[in-house]
TIVO-512805 format. One record per atom (N, C-alpha, C): residue in three letters; chain; atom name; x, y, z. Coordinates in steps of 0.1 Angstrom, whole numbers. Layout:
<pts>
aa: ALA&ch: A&at: CA&east: X&north: Y&up: Z
...
</pts>
This chain:
<pts>
aa: MET&ch: A&at: N&east: 8&north: -12&up: 0
aa: MET&ch: A&at: CA&east: 0&north: 0&up: 0
aa: MET&ch: A&at: C&east: 9&north: 13&up: 0
aa: SER&ch: A&at: N&east: 21&north: 12&up: -2
aa: SER&ch: A&at: CA&east: 30&north: 23&up: -1
aa: SER&ch: A&at: C&east: 28&north: 33&up: -12
aa: ASP&ch: A&at: N&east: 23&north: 29&up: -24
aa: ASP&ch: A&at: CA&east: 21&north: 38&up: -35
aa: ASP&ch: A&at: C&east: 6&north: 43&up: -36
aa: SER&ch: A&at: N&east: -1&north: 42&up: -25
aa: SER&ch: A&at: CA&east: -15&north: 46&up: -26
aa: SER&ch: A&at: C&east: -18&north: 58&up: -18
aa: GLU&ch: A&at: N&east: -31&north: 62&up: -18
aa: GLU&ch: A&at: CA&east: -35&north: 74&up: -10
aa: GLU&ch: A&at: C&east: -39&north: 70&up: 4
aa: TYR&ch: A&at: N&east: -36&north: 58&up: 8
aa: TYR&ch: A&at: CA&east: -40&north: 53&up: 21
aa: TYR&ch: A&at: C&east: -28&north: 53&up: 31
aa: VAL&ch: A&at: N&east: -31&north: 56&up: 43
aa: VAL&ch: A&at: CA&east: -21&north: 58&up: 54
aa: VAL&ch: A&at: C&east: -24&north: 48&up: 65
aa: LYS&ch: A&at: N&east: -14&north: 41&up: 70
aa: LYS&ch: A&at: CA&east: -16&north: 32&up: 82
aa: LYS&ch: A&at: C&east: -17&north: 41&up: 94
aa: ILE&ch: A&at: N&east: -28&north: 38&up: 102
aa: ILE&ch: A&at: CA&east: -29&north: 46&up: 114
aa: ILE&ch: A&at: C&east: -28&north: 38&up: 127
aa: TYR&ch: A&at: N&east: -29&north: 24&up: 125
aa: TYR&ch: A&at: CA&east: -28&north: 16&up: 137
aa: TYR&ch: A&at: C&east: -24&north: 2&up: 134
aa: THR&ch: A&at: N&east: -16&north: -4&up: 142
aa: THR&ch: A&at: CA&east: -12&north: -18&up: 141
aa: THR&ch: A&at: C&east: -14&north: -24&up: 155
aa: GLY&ch: A&at: N&east: -21&north: -34&up: 157
aa: GLY&ch: A&at: CA&east: -23&north: -40&up: 171
aa: GLY&ch: A&at: C&east: -31&north: -52&up: 171
aa: ASN&ch: A&at: N&east: -37&north: -55&up: 183
aa: ASN&ch: A&at: CA&east: -44&north: -67&up: 184
aa: ASN&ch: A&at: C&east: -58&north: -66&up: 177
aa: TYR&ch: A&at: N&east: -64&north: -77&up: 175
aa: TYR&ch: A&at: CA&east: -76&north: -78&up: 167
aa: TYR&ch: A&at: C&east: -88&north: -71&up: 173
aa: ILE&ch: A&at: N&east: -89&north: -72&up: 186
aa: ILE&ch: A&at: CA&east: -100&north: -65&up: 193
aa: ILE&ch: A&at: C&east: -100&north: -50&up: 192
aa: ILE&ch: A&at: N&east: -88&north: -44&up: 194
aa: ILE&ch: A&at: CA&east: -87&north: -30&up: 193
aa: ILE&ch: A&at: C&east: -89&north: -25&up: 179
aa: VAL&ch: A&at: N&east: -84&north: -33&up: 169
aa: VAL&ch: A&at: CA&east: -86&north: -30&up: 155
aa: VAL&ch: A&at: C&east: -101&north: -30&up: 152
aa: GLN&ch: A&at: N&east: -108&north: -39&up: 157
aa: GLN&ch: A&at: CA&east: -123&north: -40&up: 154
aa: GLN&ch: A&at: C&east: -130&north: -28&up: 160
aa: LEU&ch: A&at: N&east: -126&north: -24&up: 172
aa: LEU&ch: A&at: CA&east: -132&north: -13&up: 179
aa: LEU&ch: A&at: C&east: -129&north: 0&up: 171
aa: ILE&ch: A&at: N&east: -117&north: 2&up: 167
aa: ILE&ch: A&at: CA&east: -113&north: 14&up: 158
aa: ILE&ch: A&at: C&east: -121&north: 14&up: 145
aa: LYS&ch: A&at: N&east: -122&north: 2&up: 139
aa: LYS&ch: A&at: CA&east: -130&north: 1&up: 127
aa: LYS&ch: A&at: C&east: -144&north: 5&up: 129
aa: ASP&ch: A&at: N&east: -150&north: 0&up: 139
aa: ASP&ch: A&at: CA&east: -164&north: 4&up: 142
aa: ASP&ch: A&at: C&east: -166&north: 19&up: 144
aa: ARG&ch: A&at: N&east: -157&north: 25&up: 152
aa: ARG&ch: A&at: CA&east: -158&north: 39&up: 155
aa: ARG&ch: A&at: C&east: -156&north: 47&up: 142
aa: LEU&ch: A&at: N&east: -146&north: 43&up: 134
aa: LEU&ch: A&at: CA&east: -144&north: 50&up: 121
aa: LEU&ch: A&at: C&east: -157&north: 50&up: 112
aa: GLU&ch: A&at: N&east: -162&north: 38&up: 112
aa: GLU&ch: A&at: CA&east: -174&north: 36&up: 103
aa: GLU&ch: A&at: C&east: -186&north: 45&up: 108
aa: GLN&ch: A&at: N&east: -187&north: 46&up: 122
aa: GLN&ch: A&at: CA&east: -198&north: 54&up: 128
aa: GLN&ch: A&at: C&east: -197&north: 69&up: 123
aa: VAL&ch: A&at: N&east: -185&north: 74&up: 120
aa: VAL&ch: A&at: CA&east: -184&north: 88&up: 115
aa: VAL&ch: A&at: C&east: -183&north: 89&up: 100
aa: GLY&ch: A&at: N&east: -185&north: 78&up: 93
aa: GLY&ch: A&at: CA&east: -185&north: 78&up: 78
aa: GLY&ch: A&at: C&east: -171&north: 75&up: 72
aa: ILE&ch: A&at: N&east: -161&north: 71&up: 80
aa: ILE&ch: A&at: CA&east: -148&north: 67&up: 74
aa: ILE&ch: A&at: C&east: -148&north: 52&up: 71
aa: SER&ch: A&at: N&east: -144&north: 49&up: 59
aa: SER&ch: A&at: CA&east: -143&north: 34&up: 56
aa: SER&ch: A&at: C&east: -128&north: 30&up: 56
aa: PRO&ch: A&at: N&east: -124&north: 23&up: 67
aa: PRO&ch: A&at: CA&east: -111&north: 19&up: 68
aa: PRO&ch: A&at: C&east: -108&north: 6&up: 60
aa: VAL&ch: A&at: N&east: -95&north: 4&up: 57
aa: VAL&ch: A&at: CA&east: -91&north: -8&up: 51
aa: VAL&ch: A&at: C&east: -83&north: -16&up: 62
aa: ILE&ch: A&at: N&east: -87&north: -28&up: 64
aa: ILE&ch: A&at: CA&east: -80&north: -36&up: 74
aa: ILE&ch: A&at: C&east: -71&north: -46&up: 67
aa: LYS&ch: A&at: N&east: -58&north: -46&up: 70
aa: LYS&ch: A&at: CA&east: -49&north: -56&up: 64
aa: LYS&ch: A&at: C&east: -45&north: -65&up: 75
aa: ASP&ch: A&at: N&east: -48&north: -78&up: 72
aa: ASP&ch: A&at: CA&east: -45&north: -88&up: 83
aa: ASP&ch: A&at: C&east: -38&north: -100&up: 76
aa: GLU&ch: A&at: N&east: -25&north: -100&up: 76
aa: GLU&ch: A&at: CA&east: -18&north: -111&up: 69
aa: GLU&ch: A&at: C&east: -20&north: -125&up: 76
aa: SER&ch: A&at: N&east: -22&north: -125&up: 89
aa: SER&ch: A&at: CA&east: -24&north: -138&up: 96
aa: SER&ch: A&at: C&east: -37&north: -144&up: 92
aa: GLU&ch: A&at: N&east: -47&north: -135&up: 90
aa: GLU&ch: A&at: CA&east: -60&north: -140&up: 85
aa: GLU&ch: A&at: C&east: -60&north: -145&up: 71
aa: SER&ch: A&at: N&east: -53&north: -138&up: 63
aa: SER&ch: A&at: CA&east: -51&north: -142&up: 49
aa: SER&ch: A&at: C&east: -44&north: -155&up: 48
aa: GLY&ch: A&at: N&east: -33&north: -157&up: 57
aa: GLY&ch: A&at: CA&east: -26&north: -170&up: 57
aa: GLY&ch: A&at: C&east: -35&north: -181&up: 62
aa: ARG&ch: A&at: N&east: -43&north: -178&up: 72
aa: ARG&ch: A&at: CA&east: -52&north: -189&up: 77
aa: ARG&ch: A&at: C&east: -61&north: -193&up: 66
aa: LEU&ch: A&at: N&east: -67&north: -184&up: 59
aa: LEU&ch: A&at: CA&east: -76&north: -187&up: 48
aa: LEU&ch: A&at: C&east: -69&north: -195&up: 37
aa: ALA&ch: A&at: N&east: -56&north: -193&up: 35
aa: ALA&ch: A&at: CA&east: -49&north: -200&up: 25
aa: ALA&ch: A&at: C&east: -43&north: -213&up: 30
aa: GLY&ch: A&at: N&east: -45&north: -216&up: 43
aa: GLY&ch: A&at: CA&east: -40&north: -228&up: 49
aa: GLY&ch: A&at: C&east: -26&north: -227&up: 55
aa: PHE&ch: A&at: N&east: -21&north: -215&up: 57
aa: PHE&ch: A&at: CA&east: -8&north: -213&up: 63
aa: PHE&ch: A&at: C&east: -8&north: -207&up: 77
aa: ALA&ch: A&at: N&east: -18&north: -210&up: 85
aa: ALA&ch: A&at: CA&east: -20&north: -203&up: 97
aa: ALA&ch: A&at: C&east: -8&north: -203&up: 106
aa: ALA&ch: A&at: N&east: 0&north: -214&up: 107
aa: ALA&ch: A&at: CA&east: 11&north: -214&up: 116
aa: ALA&ch: A&at: C&east: 23&north: -206&up: 111
aa: ALA&ch: A&at: N&east: 23&north: -203&up: 98
aa: ALA&ch: A&at: CA&east: 35&north: -196&up: 92
aa: ALA&ch: A&at: C&east: 34&north: -181&up: 94
aa: LEU&ch: A&at: N&east: 22&north: -175&up: 95
aa: LEU&ch: A&at: CA&east: 21&north: -161&up: 96
aa: LEU&ch: A&at: C&east: 15&north: -157&up: 109
aa: GLN&ch: A&at: N&east: 23&north: -150&up: 117
aa: GLN&ch: A&at: CA&east: 17&north: -145&up: 130
aa: GLN&ch: A&at: C&east: 19&north: -130&up: 130
aa: GLY&ch: A&at: N&east: 11&north: -123&up: 123
aa: GLY&ch: A&at: CA&east: 12&north: -108&up: 123
aa: GLY&ch: A&at: C&east: 1&north: -102&up: 131
aa: GLN&ch: A&at: N&east: 1&north: -89&up: 131
aa: GLN&ch: A&at: CA&east: -10&north: -81&up: 137
aa: GLN&ch: A&at: C&east: -18&north: -73&up: 126
aa: PRO&ch: A&at: N&east: -31&north: -72&up: 128
aa: PRO&ch: A&at: CA&east: -38&north: -65&up: 118
aa: PRO&ch: A&at: C&east: -34&north: -50&up: 118
aa: GLU&ch: A&at: N&east: -36&north: -44&up: 106
aa: GLU&ch: A&at: CA&east: -33&north: -30&up: 104
aa: GLU&ch: A&at: C&east: -45&north: -22&up: 99
aa: VAL&ch: A&at: N&east: -47&north: -10&up: 103
aa: VAL&ch: A&at: CA&east: -58&north: -2&up: 99
aa: VAL&ch: A&at: C&east: -52&north: 10&up: 90
aa: TYR&ch: A&at: N&east: -58&north: 11&up: 79
aa: TYR&ch: A&at: CA&east: -55&north: 22&up: 69
aa: TYR&ch: A&at: C&east: -67&north: 30&up: 66
aa: VAL&ch: A&at: N&east: -65&north: 43&up: 64
aa: VAL&ch: A&at: CA&east: -75&north: 52&up: 60
aa: VAL&ch: A&at: C&east: -70&north: 61&up: 49
aa: HIS&ch: A&at: N&east: -80&north: 67&up: 41
aa: HIS&ch: A&at: CA&east: -76&north: 76&up: 30
aa: HIS&ch: A&at: C&east: -69&north: 88&up: 36
aa: GLU&ch: A&at: N&east: -59&north: 93&up: 30
aa: GLU&ch: A&at: CA&east: -52&north: 104&up: 35
aa: GLU&ch: A&at: C&east: -60&north: 117&up: 38
aa: LYS&ch: A&at: N&east: -71&north: 118&up: 31
aa: LYS&ch: A&at: CA&east: -80&north: 130&up: 33
aa: LYS&ch: A&at: C&east: -88&north: 129&up: 46
aa: GLU&ch: A&at: N&east: -89&north: 117&up: 52
aa: GLU&ch: A&at: CA&east: -96&north: 114&up: 64
aa: GLU&ch: A&at: C&east: -86&north: 112&up: 76
aa: LEU&ch: A&at: N&east: -73&north: 114&up: 74
aa: LEU&ch: A&at: CA&east: -63&north: 111&up: 84
aa: LEU&ch: A&at: C&east: -65&north: 119&up: 97
aa: GLY&ch: A&at: N&east: -67&north: 131&up: 96
aa: GLY&ch: A&at: CA&east: -68&north: 139&up: 109
aa: GLY&ch: A&at: C&east: -79&north: 134&up: 118
aa: GLU&ch: A&at: N&east: -91&north: 132&up: 113
aa: GLU&ch: A&at: CA&east: -102&north: 127&up: 121
aa: GLU&ch: A&at: C&east: -100&north: 113&up: 126
aa: ALA&ch: A&at: N&east: -94&north: 105&up: 117
aa: ALA&ch: A&at: CA&east: -91&north: 91&up: 120
aa: ALA&ch: A&at: C&east: -81&north: 90&up: 132
aa: VAL&ch: A&at: N&east: -71&north: 98&up: 131
aa: VAL&ch: A&at: CA&east: -61&north: 97&up: 142
aa: VAL&ch: A&at: C&east: -67&north: 101&up: 155
aa: LYS&ch: A&at: N&east: -76&north: 111&up: 156
aa: LYS&ch: A&at: CA&east: -82&north: 114&up: 168
aa: LYS&ch: A&at: C&east: -90&north: 103&up: 174
aa: ILE&ch: A&at: N&east: -97&north: 95&up: 165
aa: ILE&ch: A&at: CA&east: -105&north: 84&up: 169
aa: ILE&ch: A&at: C&east: -96&north: 73&up: 175
aa: VAL&ch: A&at: N&east: -84&north: 70&up: 168
aa: VAL&ch: A&at: CA&east: -75&north: 60&up: 173
aa: VAL&ch: A&at: C&east: -70&north: 64&up: 187
aa: GLU&ch: A&at: N&east: -66&north: 77&up: 189
aa: GLU&ch: A&at: CA&east: -61&north: 82&up: 202
aa: GLU&ch: A&at: C&east: -72&north: 80&up: 213
aa: THR&ch: A&at: N&east: -84&north: 83&up: 209
aa: THR&ch: A&at: CA&east: -95&north: 81&up: 219
aa: THR&ch: A&at: C&east: -97&north: 67&up: 223
aa: VAL&ch: A&at: N&east: -97&north: 58&up: 213
aa: VAL&ch: A&at: CA&east: -98&north: 43&up: 216
aa: VAL&ch: A&at: C&east: -87&north: 38&up: 224
aa: ARG&ch: A&at: N&east: -75&north: 42&up: 221
aa: ARG&ch: A&at: CA&east: -63&north: 38&up: 228
aa: ARG&ch: A&at: C&east: -63&north: 43&up: 243
aa: GLY&ch: A&at: N&east: -68&north: 55&up: 245
aa: GLY&ch: A&at: CA&east: -69&north: 61&up: 258
aa: GLY&ch: A&at: C&east: -79&north: 53&up: 266
aa: GLU&ch: A&at: N&east: -91&north: 50&up: 260
aa: GLU&ch: A&at: CA&east: -101&north: 42&up: 267
aa: GLU&ch: A&at: C&east: -96&north: 28&up: 271
aa: MET&ch: A&at: N&east: -88&north: 22&up: 262
aa: MET&ch: A&at: CA&east: -83&north: 9&up: 265
aa: MET&ch: A&at: C&east: -72&north: 9&up: 276
aa: GLU&ch: A&at: N&east: -64&north: 20&up: 277
aa: GLU&ch: A&at: CA&east: -54&north: 21&up: 287
aa: GLU&ch: A&at: C&east: -60&north: 24&up: 301
aa: ASN&ch: A&at: N&east: -72&north: 30&up: 301
aa: ASN&ch: A&at: CA&east: -78&north: 33&up: 314
aa: ASN&ch: A&at: C&east: -87&north: 22&up: 320
aa: LYS&ch: A&at: N&east: -87&north: 11&up: 313
aa: LYS&ch: A&at: CA&east: -95&north: 0&up: 318
aa: LYS&ch: A&at: C&east: -87&north: -10&up: 326
</pts>
């Protein structure tokens, strides 16, 4: 995704990625989730790939998306 208009805003565990995805969608931002371990599992290589999912957003939505990620991370740290 390096030659695209999308920017990675978060890499982490699946639960937090899903929470960020839901919050972004609530404000009309459509994130792209890249999860190599899930792709590997579907291809039959589950043991070979142990990555963390990544969240990407369009560069035009970056400012608002980063605020949402910071909010979610703050909520998770306070629990």
